[in-house]
C-alpha positions in Angstrom: 106.9 95.2 42.5 104.4 92.9 43.8 105.8 93.1 47.3 105.3 96.7 47.7 101.5 96.0 47.6 101.7 93.8 50.4 104.1 95.6 52.4 102.7 99.2 52.5 99.2 98.0 53.7 100.8 95.8 56.3 102.8 98.5 57.4 99.9 100.9 57.5 97.8 98.1 60.0 100.7 97.4 62.0 101.2 101.6 62.4 97.4 101.8 63.3 97.8 98.9 65.7 100.6 100.8 67.4 98.4 103.9 67.7 95.5 102.4 68.9 97.5 100.4 71.7 99.4 103.6 72.6 95.8 105.5 73.0 94.5 102.7 75.3 97.6 102.7 77.5 97.4 106.5 77.8 93.6 106.4 78.4 94.2 103.9 81.4 96.9 105.9 83.3 100.1 103.7 82.1 102.1 106.7 81.9 100.8 108.8 85.0 103.4 108.3 87.3 106.7 107.3 86.0 109.2 108.4 88.9 107.0 106.9 91.7 107.8 103.2 91.7 111.4 104.1 91.0 111.5 106.1 94.3 109.4 103.8 96.3 111.9 101.4 96.7 114.1 104.0 99.0 111.5 104.2 101.3 112.1 102.1 104.2 108.1 101.4 105.0 108.4 97.3 106.5 109.8 98.4 109.5 106.6 96.9 111.3 107.4 93.7 109.4 110.9 92.9 111.2 110.3 90.8 113.8 111.7 91.9 117.2 114.6 89.5 118.0 116.1 90.4 114.3 116.2 94.4 115.1 119.5 95.6 115.6 120.3 97.5 118.9 120.2 101.0 118.7 123.3 103.0 118.6 124.0 105.8 121.0 124.6 109.0 118.8 123.2 111.4 120.9 125.8 110.8 123.6 128.5 112.4 121.3 129.0 115.9 120.4 130.6 117.0 116.9 132.6 119.7 117.5 133.4 122.5 114.7 137.2 121.2 114.9 135.8 117.6 114.1 136.8 116.3 117.7 134.4 114.2 119.3 133.9 114.0 123.0 131.4 112.7 125.3 128.9 115.0 126.9 129.8 113.3 130.6 133.4 113.7 129.8 132.9 117.6 128.7 131.2 118.2 131.7 133.8 117.2 134.1 136.5 118.7 132.6 135.0 122.4 133.0 134.2 121.3 136.7 138.2 120.2 137.2 
């Protein structure tokens, strides 16, 4: 029974300390932006830091035309086929 007289005040002190720490975190903005850091990793903002000799060559995707049927043809060939 003597242990209860020690544990109850100790528990109340720990709960009060937890509430004080939580209120301090809220006041200092710790919970303002929860999703920002998680989404920030997806943005590619370091393109200017990549050296020129390490950059990949650009692929030509503009020269291909997607047709509704799924056929891929080059623009030059499509123009020549119409002439012939």
